C-alpha positions as CSV (number, residue, x, y, z in Angstrom):
1,M,15.8,25.9,-0.9
2,L,14.4,23.6,-3.3
3,D,16.8,21.2,-2.7
4,L,16.0,21.1,1.0
5,M,12.4,20.7,0.3
6,C,13.0,17.7,-2.1
7,W,15.1,16.1,0.4
8,G,12.5,16.7,3.0
9,F,9.7,15.4,0.9
10,T,11.9,12.3,-0.1
11,A,12.6,11.7,3.7
12,V,8.8,12.0,4.7
13,V,7.9,9.6,1.7
14,G,10.5,7.3,2.6
15,G,9.6,7.2,6.3
16,W,6.0,6.6,5.5
17,V,6.4,4.1,2.3
18,L,9.4,1.9,3.5
19,P,7.7,0.6,6.7
20,L,4.3,0.2,5.0
21,A,6.0,-1.6,2.1
22,I,7.6,-4.0,4.8
23,G,4.5,-4.3,6.5
24,V,2.8,-5.1,3.2
25,V,5.3,-7.7,2.3
26,R,5.2,-9.5,5.8
27,G,1.4,-9.5,5.7
28,A,1.2,-10.6,2.1
29,G,1.8,-14.2,2.9
30,L,-1.1,-14.1,5.4
31,L,-3.5,-11.9,3.9
32,S,-3.1,-12.8,0.2
33,A,-5.9,-15.4,0.1
34,R,-8.1,-12.9,1.9
35,S,-7.2,-10.0,0.1
36,I,-7.8,-11.8,-3.2
37,F,-11.1,-13.1,-1.9
38,W,-12.1,-9.7,-0.8
39,N,-11.0,-8.0,-4.0
40,S,-13.0,-10.5,-6.0
41,A,-15.9,-10.1,-4.0
42,M,-15.8,-6.3,-4.1
43,G,-15.4,-6.7,-7.9
44,W,-18.3,-8.6,-8.3
45,G,-20.2,-6.3,-6.1
46,T,-19.3,-3.3,-8.4
47,L,-20.0,-5.3,-11.4
48,E,-23.6,-6.1,-10.1
49,L,-23.9,-2.3,-9.3
């Protein structure tokens, strides 16, 4: 029973994480500069707060 739950959990996590990781890797080239800008801007915003 525990093995089935572990396999089901792994399948669910893999089903979500793998496509997400592929999408992130594909979008990283396009969004890297923008995300760095936004992260730094948010970092400065939190520092000011």
